[in-house]
C-alpha positions as CSV (number, residue, x, y, z in Angstrom):
1,X,-18.0,-17.6,-19.6
2,X,-17.0,-13.9,-20.2
3,X,-13.4,-13.0,-19.8
4,X,-12.5,-10.8,-16.8
5,X,-10.9,-7.4,-17.6
6,X,-7.1,-7.7,-17.3
7,X,-5.0,-5.2,-15.3
8,X,-1.3,-5.8,-14.9
9,X,-0.2,-5.6,-11.3
10,X,3.2,-3.7,-10.8
11,X,4.8,-4.4,-7.4
12,X,7.4,-2.5,-5.4
13,X,9.8,-5.4,-6.2
14,X,9.3,-4.8,-10.0
15,X,10.3,-1.1,-10.0
16,X,14.1,-1.6,-10.2
17,X,13.9,-3.9,-13.1
18,X,11.4,-1.6,-14.8
19,X,13.7,1.4,-14.4
20,X,16.6,-0.6,-15.8
21,X,14.5,-1.8,-18.8
22,X,13.4,1.7,-19.7
23,X,16.9,3.0,-19.5
24,X,18.2,0.2,-21.7
25,X,15.6,1.2,-24.3
26,X,16.8,4.8,-24.1
27,X,20.4,3.8,-24.4
28,X,19.8,1.5,-27.3
29,X,18.1,4.4,-29.2
30,X,21.3,6.4,-28.9
31,X,19.6,9.2,-27.0
32,X,21.9,10.5,-24.3
33,X,19.8,12.4,-21.7
34,X,21.3,15.3,-19.9
35,X,18.5,15.4,-17.3
36,X,15.2,13.7,-16.4
37,X,11.9,15.5,-15.8
38,X,9.6,13.3,-13.8
39,X,5.9,13.7,-13.0
40,X,5.0,13.6,-9.4
41,X,4.0,11.5,-7.6
42,X,3.8,8.4,-9.7
43,X,7.2,8.6,-11.4
44,X,9.3,9.5,-8.4
45,X,10.6,6.0,-7.6
46,X,11.0,5.4,-11.3
47,X,13.1,8.6,-11.6
48,X,15.3,7.6,-8.7
49,X,16.3,4.4,-10.5
50,X,16.6,6.0,-13.9
51,X,18.9,8.7,-12.6
52,X,21.1,6.1,-11.1
53,X,21.3,4.1,-14.3
54,X,21.7,7.1,-16.6
55,X,24.0,9.1,-14.3
56,X,21.9,12.3,-14.5
57,X,19.9,14.5,-12.2
58,X,16.2,15.1,-12.3
59,X,13.6,17.9,-12.1
60,X,10.2,17.1,-10.5
61,X,7.0,18.5,-12.1
62,X,3.7,18.4,-10.1
63,X,0.6,18.5,-12.3
64,X,-2.8,19.9,-11.5
65,X,-6.0,18.8,-13.2
66,X,-9.6,19.6,-13.0
67,X,-11.6,17.0,-11.1
68,X,-8.5,15.4,-9.5
69,X,-9.9,15.7,-5.9
70,X,-13.2,14.1,-7.0
71,X,-11.4,11.2,-8.7
72,X,-9.3,10.6,-5.5
73,X,-12.5,10.5,-3.4
74,X,-14.2,8.1,-5.8
75,X,-11.1,5.9,-5.9
76,X,-11.0,5.6,-2.1
77,X,-14.7,4.8,-2.1
78,X,-14.4,2.1,-4.7
79,X,-11.2,0.6,-3.2
80,X,-13.2,-2.0,-1.2
81,X,-14.9,-3.5,-4.3
82,X,-13.8,-6.9,-5.6
83,X,-10.8,-6.7,-7.9
84,X,-12.6,-7.9,-11.1
85,X,-15.0,-5.0,-10.7
86,X,-12.2,-2.5,-10.0
87,X,-10.4,-3.9,-13.1
88,X,-13.6,-3.4,-15.2
89,X,-13.9,0.2,-14.0
90,X,-10.3,0.9,-15.0
91,X,-11.1,-0.4,-18.5
92,X,-14.1,1.8,-18.7
93,X,-12.0,4.8,-17.6
94,X,-9.4,4.1,-20.3
95,X,-12.2,3.9,-23.0
96,X,-13.3,7.3,-22.0
97,X,-9.8,8.8,-22.4
98,X,-9.6,8.6,-26.2
99,X,-10.8,12.1,-26.9
100,X,-7.8,14.3,-27.9
101,X,-7.2,17.2,-25.6
102,X,-9.2,15.8,-22.8
103,X,-8.0,16.5,-19.3
104,X,-6.2,19.9,-19.4
105,X,-3.1,20.0,-17.1
106,X,-1.3,22.9,-15.4
107,X,2.0,22.8,-13.6
108,X,1.6,23.4,-9.9
109,X,4.9,25.0,-9.3
110,X,6.8,26.0,-12.4
111,X,10.6,25.4,-12.0
112,X,12.9,28.0,-13.5
113,X,15.8,26.2,-15.1
114,X,18.0,26.7,-18.1
115,X,17.5,23.8,-20.6
116,X,19.1,25.4,-23.6
117,X,20.8,22.8,-25.7
118,X,19.9,20.0,-23.2
119,X,18.6,16.6,-24.0
120,X,15.6,16.0,-21.7
121,X,13.9,12.7,-20.9
122,X,10.4,13.1,-19.5
123,X,9.2,10.2,-17.2
124,X,5.7,9.3,-16.3
125,X,4.2,6.1,-14.9
126,X,1.2,5.8,-17.3
127,X,0.2,7.9,-20.2
128,X,-3.5,7.9,-21.1
129,X,-4.7,11.2,-22.7
130,X,-1.1,12.4,-22.9
131,X,-2.1,15.8,-21.4
132,X,0.5,15.6,-18.6
133,X,3.4,14.7,-20.8
134,X,2.4,17.2,-23.4
135,X,2.4,19.9,-20.8
136,X,5.8,18.7,-19.5
137,X,7.2,18.8,-23.0
138,X,5.9,22.3,-23.6
139,X,7.4,23.4,-20.4
140,X,10.8,21.9,-21.3
141,X,10.8,23.7,-24.7
142,X,9.8,27.0,-23.0
143,X,12.9,26.5,-20.7
144,X,15.0,26.3,-23.9
145,X,15.2,22.6,-24.9
146,X,14.8,22.0,-28.6
147,X,11.8,19.8,-29.5
148,X,14.1,17.3,-31.1
149,X,16.0,17.0,-27.9
150,X,13.0,15.9,-25.8
151,X,11.9,12.3,-25.4
152,X,9.1,10.8,-23.4
153,X,9.2,7.5,-21.4
154,X,6.5,5.7,-19.4
155,X,6.0,2.3,-17.9
156,X,2.7,1.9,-19.8
157,X,0.5,3.6,-22.4
158,X,-3.2,2.8,-22.5
159,X,-4.5,4.4,-25.7
160,X,-3.5,4.7,-29.3
161,X,-3.3,8.5,-28.7
162,X,-0.8,8.0,-26.0
163,X,1.2,5.5,-28.1
164,X,1.9,8.2,-30.6
165,X,3.3,10.5,-28.0
166,X,5.6,8.2,-26.1
167,X,9.0,7.3,-27.3
168,X,9.8,4.5,-24.8
169,X,7.4,2.2,-22.9
170,X,7.3,-1.3,-21.6
171,X,3.6,-2.1,-21.6
172,X,0.5,-1.2,-23.6
173,X,-2.2,-2.1,-21.0
174,X,-3.8,-0.9,-17.8
175,X,-1.6,-1.3,-14.8
176,X,-2.1,-1.2,-11.0
177,X,0.9,0.5,-9.4
178,X,2.0,0.4,-5.8
179,X,0.8,4.1,-5.6
180,X,-2.7,3.3,-7.0
181,X,-5.5,3.9,-4.6
182,X,-6.6,0.3,-4.7
183,X,-3.1,-1.2,-4.4
184,X,-2.4,-3.6,-1.5
185,X,1.1,-2.0,-1.3
186,X,-0.1,1.6,-1.0
187,X,1.0,2.0,2.7
188,X,4.4,0.5,2.0
189,X,4.8,2.7,-1.1
190,X,4.1,5.8,0.9
191,X,6.7,4.9,3.4
192,X,9.3,4.3,0.7
193,X,8.2,7.5,-1.2
194,X,9.0,9.6,1.9
195,X,12.5,8.2,2.1
196,X,13.4,8.2,-1.6
197,X,15.8,10.9,-2.6
198,X,16.0,11.8,-6.3
199,X,19.3,13.5,-7.3
200,X,18.6,17.1,-8.4
201,X,19.5,18.3,-11.9
202,X,22.1,21.1,-11.8
203,X,22.3,23.1,-15.0
204,X,25.7,23.3,-16.6
205,X,26.9,24.5,-20.0
206,X,24.7,23.8,-23.0
207,X,25.3,20.6,-25.0
208,X,27.0,20.9,-28.4
């Protein structure tokens, strides 16, 4: 009997503990973030918890990528398939993401903020190709953050390529999040997302 592809299910109830666990990893590494940069929309609830635990504000970054609309349409069409089939499709998708440089990203609205001398923690839900977090890191350094003052955290990484980019993560496997198109909690997530306020980062003097 063949083994069914495994995808870890992350629920709404898991998010607070996940945020705390990531923040504990950051704190244990002695990295003291001055601000969080989170990737919309998947990392918004995570950012809310991490801001609270680390006592900092956050900057949202919305990413655009080629083919995103087609991917959403396909995800909606495949959402009614049995879970083992959906899990298998996720595994196939991950296998196709190993090529370095795949999936060019651009920032939808580029925030203008002074990050000179600041320690920046970039948050994403899942890192596959790493294109989004690389774009976010490049933006942070363009805004003045020194490369050595930028760290990347994610709930999960799904490829060896991503594993080399991310400083903090909890899992190394495919995950189904409440905001995934085939999640049973998608409607509940959307309601919570609309109500979730993430404290905004307000630039102050540069860190020493």
